[in-house]
C-alpha positions as CSV (number, residue, x, y, z in Angstrom):
1,M,-21.3,-7.8,2.3
2,Q,-21.1,-10.6,-0.2
3,R,-17.5,-11.4,0.6
4,I,-18.3,-11.4,4.3
5,L,-21.3,-13.7,3.8
6,G,-19.0,-16.1,1.9
7,Y,-16.5,-16.2,4.8
8,M,-19.4,-16.7,7.2
9,R,-21.1,-19.4,5.2
10,K,-17.8,-21.3,4.9
11,A,-17.1,-21.2,8.6
12,I,-20.7,-22.2,9.5
13,Q,-20.4,-25.3,7.2
14,E,-16.8,-26.1,8.1
15,Y,-17.5,-26.3,11.8
16,D,-21.3,-27.1,11.9
17,M,-21.9,-24.0,13.8
18,I,-25.7,-23.6,13.3
19,S,-28.6,-26.0,13.1
20,D,-32.3,-25.8,12.5
21,G,-34.1,-24.5,15.6
22,D,-31.2,-22.6,17.1
23,K,-31.8,-19.3,18.9
24,I,-28.5,-17.4,18.8
25,A,-27.6,-14.5,21.0
26,V,-25.3,-12.1,19.1
27,G,-22.9,-10.3,21.4
28,I,-22.9,-6.7,20.2
29,S,-20.3,-4.3,21.6
30,G,-21.1,-1.6,19.1
31,G,-17.8,-2.1,17.2
32,K,-17.5,-2.9,13.5
33,D,-16.9,-6.7,14.1
34,S,-20.1,-7.4,16.1
35,L,-22.3,-5.2,13.9
36,V,-21.1,-6.8,10.7
37,L,-21.6,-10.2,12.3
38,L,-25.2,-9.2,13.2
39,K,-26.0,-8.0,9.7
40,G,-24.3,-11.1,8.2
41,L,-26.4,-13.5,10.3
42,A,-29.6,-11.6,9.6
43,L,-28.9,-11.7,5.8
44,L,-27.6,-15.4,5.8
45,K,-30.8,-16.5,7.4
46,R,-32.7,-15.7,4.2
47,F,-30.8,-18.1,1.9
48,I,-28.4,-20.4,3.8
49,G,-31.1,-23.1,4.3
50,I,-31.0,-23.3,8.1
51,D,-33.9,-22.2,10.2
52,Y,-32.6,-20.1,13.1
53,D,-33.5,-17.0,15.1
54,I,-31.2,-14.3,16.5
55,V,-31.3,-11.9,19.4
56,G,-28.9,-9.0,19.7
57,I,-27.5,-8.4,23.2
58,T,-25.3,-5.5,24.4
59,L,-23.7,-5.4,27.8
60,D,-23.2,-1.8,28.7
61,P,-20.1,-1.5,31.0
62,C,-21.3,2.0,32.1
63,F,-17.7,3.3,32.2
64,G,-17.5,6.1,34.7
65,G,-21.0,5.3,35.9
66,V,-22.5,6.7,32.6
67,E,-24.8,4.7,30.5
68,G,-23.8,4.2,26.9
69,D,-25.9,5.4,23.9
70,Y,-26.8,2.4,21.7
71,S,-29.7,4.0,19.8
72,A,-27.9,3.4,16.5
73,V,-27.7,-0.3,17.2
74,E,-31.3,-0.4,18.3
75,K,-32.2,1.3,15.0
76,M,-30.2,-1.2,13.0
77,C,-31.8,-4.2,14.8
78,A,-35.3,-2.8,14.1
79,E,-34.4,-2.5,10.3
80,L,-33.2,-6.1,10.3
81,G,-36.2,-7.3,12.3
82,V,-34.0,-8.5,15.2
83,E,-34.9,-8.4,18.8
84,Y,-32.4,-6.3,20.8
85,R,-31.6,-6.1,24.5
86,V,-29.3,-3.8,26.3
87,I,-28.1,-5.0,29.7
88,R,-26.7,-2.2,31.9
89,T,-23.9,-3.5,34.2
90,Q,-21.4,-2.1,36.7
91,I,-18.4,-3.8,35.0
92,G,-16.7,-0.5,34.2
93,Q,-17.0,0.7,37.8
94,I,-15.9,-2.7,39.3
95,V,-12.8,-2.9,37.1
96,F,-11.6,0.7,37.0
97,D,-13.1,2.4,40.1
98,I,-13.4,-0.3,42.7
99,R,-10.7,-2.8,41.9
100,K,-8.5,-0.3,40.1
101,E,-6.9,-3.1,38.0
102,K,-3.5,-2.3,36.6
103,S,-4.1,-5.0,33.9
104,P,-7.9,-4.6,33.5
105,C,-8.6,-6.7,30.4
106,S,-8.6,-10.1,32.0
107,L,-11.1,-9.2,34.8
108,C,-13.3,-7.2,32.4
109,A,-13.4,-10.1,29.9
110,K,-14.3,-12.6,32.7
111,L,-17.1,-10.4,34.0
112,R,-18.5,-9.7,30.5
113,R,-18.5,-13.5,29.7
114,G,-20.5,-14.3,32.7
115,A,-23.0,-11.5,32.1
116,L,-23.4,-12.5,28.5
117,H,-24.0,-16.1,29.4
118,D,-26.7,-15.1,31.8
119,A,-28.3,-12.8,29.3
120,A,-28.3,-15.5,26.6
121,V,-30.0,-18.0,28.9
122,D,-32.6,-15.3,30.0
123,A,-33.3,-14.8,26.3
124,G,-33.9,-18.5,25.7
125,C,-30.9,-18.9,23.5
126,N,-28.8,-22.1,23.1
127,K,-25.9,-20.4,21.3
128,I,-23.9,-17.2,21.5
129,A,-22.2,-15.7,18.4
130,L,-19.1,-13.5,18.8
131,G,-17.4,-11.3,16.2
132,H,-13.9,-12.7,16.4
133,H,-12.2,-12.8,13.0
134,F,-9.2,-14.2,11.2
135,N,-6.8,-11.6,12.7
136,D,-8.1,-12.1,16.2
137,A,-7.3,-15.8,15.9
138,V,-3.7,-15.2,14.8
139,E,-3.2,-12.5,17.5
140,T,-4.6,-14.7,20.2
141,F,-2.4,-17.7,19.2
142,L,0.8,-15.6,19.2
143,M,-0.1,-13.8,22.4
144,N,-0.6,-17.2,24.2
145,L,2.8,-18.4,22.7
146,Y,4.8,-15.3,23.5
147,I,3.3,-14.1,26.7
148,E,2.1,-17.3,28.4
149,G,4.4,-19.8,26.8
150,R,1.7,-22.1,25.7
151,I,0.1,-23.3,22.4
152,G,-3.6,-22.4,22.3
153,C,-6.3,-20.2,21.0
154,F,-10.0,-19.7,21.4
155,S,-12.1,-22.3,19.4
156,P,-14.4,-21.8,16.5
157,V,-17.0,-23.7,18.5
158,S,-17.0,-24.2,22.2
159,Y,-19.5,-25.9,24.5
160,L,-20.2,-24.3,27.9
161,S,-21.4,-27.3,29.9
162,R,-22.3,-25.3,33.0
163,R,-24.8,-23.2,31.1
164,D,-25.6,-25.7,28.3
165,L,-24.6,-23.1,25.7
166,Y,-22.5,-23.2,22.6
167,M,-20.1,-20.3,21.7
168,I,-19.7,-19.9,17.9
169,R,-17.5,-17.5,15.9
170,P,-18.9,-17.3,12.4
171,M,-16.4,-14.7,11.1
172,V,-13.2,-16.6,11.9
173,F,-12.3,-16.8,8.1
174,A,-12.9,-13.1,7.5
175,P,-9.8,-10.8,7.5
176,E,-10.3,-7.6,9.5
177,K,-9.7,-5.4,6.5
178,D,-12.7,-6.9,4.7
179,I,-14.9,-6.4,7.8
180,R,-13.8,-2.8,7.9
181,K,-14.7,-2.3,4.2
182,A,-18.1,-4.0,4.7
183,A,-18.9,-1.7,7.6
184,A,-18.0,1.4,5.6
185,K,-19.8,0.3,2.4
186,N,-23.0,-0.6,4.3
187,E,-22.8,2.7,6.3
188,I,-22.9,0.8,9.6
189,T,-22.7,3.3,12.5
190,V,-19.9,2.1,14.8
191,I,-20.0,3.1,18.4
192,K,-16.6,4.2,19.7
193,S,-15.4,2.3,22.8
194,K,-15.2,4.4,25.9
195,C,-12.9,1.9,27.6
196,P,-10.1,3.9,29.3
197,V,-7.4,1.5,28.0
198,D,-8.8,1.2,24.4
199,G,-5.8,1.2,22.0
200,H,-3.2,0.6,24.7
201,T,-3.5,-3.1,25.4
202,R,-1.2,-6.1,24.8
203,R,-3.5,-7.1,22.0
204,E,-2.9,-3.8,20.3
205,K,0.9,-4.3,20.6
206,M,0.6,-7.8,19.1
207,K,-1.6,-6.4,16.3
208,N,1.1,-3.8,15.5
209,Y,3.9,-6.5,15.7
210,I,2.0,-8.7,13.2
211,A,1.4,-5.8,10.8
212,E,5.1,-4.9,10.8
213,T,6.1,-8.5,10.2
214,E,3.6,-8.8,7.3
215,R,5.3,-5.8,5.7
216,T,8.6,-7.7,5.5
217,D,7.4,-11.3,5.4
218,K,4.2,-11.4,3.3
219,G,1.9,-14.3,4.2
220,F,3.1,-14.5,7.8
221,S,-0.5,-14.5,9.2
222,D,-1.7,-17.0,6.7
223,R,1.1,-19.5,7.6
224,I,0.3,-19.1,11.3
225,F,-3.4,-19.7,10.7
226,G,-2.6,-22.7,8.4
227,A,-0.4,-24.2,11.1
228,M,-3.2,-23.9,13.7
229,R,-5.5,-25.8,11.4
230,R,-3.1,-28.5,10.4
231,A,-2.2,-29.1,14.0
232,D,-5.9,-29.0,15.1
233,V,-5.1,-26.5,17.8
234,D,-8.3,-26.2,20.0
235,G,-10.5,-27.7,17.3
236,W,-9.3,-25.5,14.4
237,A,-8.9,-28.4,11.9
238,G,-12.5,-28.5,10.9
239,K,-13.7,-30.8,8.1
240,S,-10.9,-29.7,5.7
241,F,-8.0,-30.8,7.9
242,A,-9.6,-33.8,9.7
243,G,-7.1,-36.6,9.9
244,Y,-4.2,-34.4,8.8
245,K,-0.8,-35.1,10.2
246,F,2.3,-32.8,9.8
247,G,4.3,-34.2,7.0
248,G,1.3,-35.4,5.0
249,K,-2.2,-36.9,5.3
250,D,-2.9,-39.8,7.6
251,D,-3.1,-42.9,5.4
């Protein structure tokens, strides 16, 4: 976990993500990213020099009307001394059974966001931490460019004025391969997604496209990420690229 903790510490400091007194809701899907994020925030709390609390929150979509088994996550939270809440929802039924969405990801994400915001407020949290990583950022940027014809990405830190919440993403500097290694070495039990379209989404296609491009053009993802930061796309410049202008530093 040391490498992951290094990435997380850098992101937290680069974007001023966490302050003394924060209570952070960690969105836990049960996948490797959210579980490594949970463990990372619990470990960082011991030495980063910031006094904060965390609460693990899982939104169970109840795909097919069946409740998910999150006992492994509950056990992990107990070992880390973290409060854990499972919120049962009807998101799976609404998206796939009632609405029968042909492109379900957009509606599902919207419903999950709203439910997570509500759960965070109910838990008395002022921030929500999500497990998006380096590869997610590059994929999102390219999907917005290729599919929607716009330049944009999610932000490392976002303020949700309607709920008075901040959304933070402490693992944005961590490559997915390192997260996968950390999950395996720490024997973290990952819960397989039961989503009917898991592995068959536009994001999966973009992931495969980037992987193929990397094989023939090494450093492709790093250059995209660097361009996002230098151009300060949606707040990605941070402290390191503040005042940067393409072609050189702003004198």
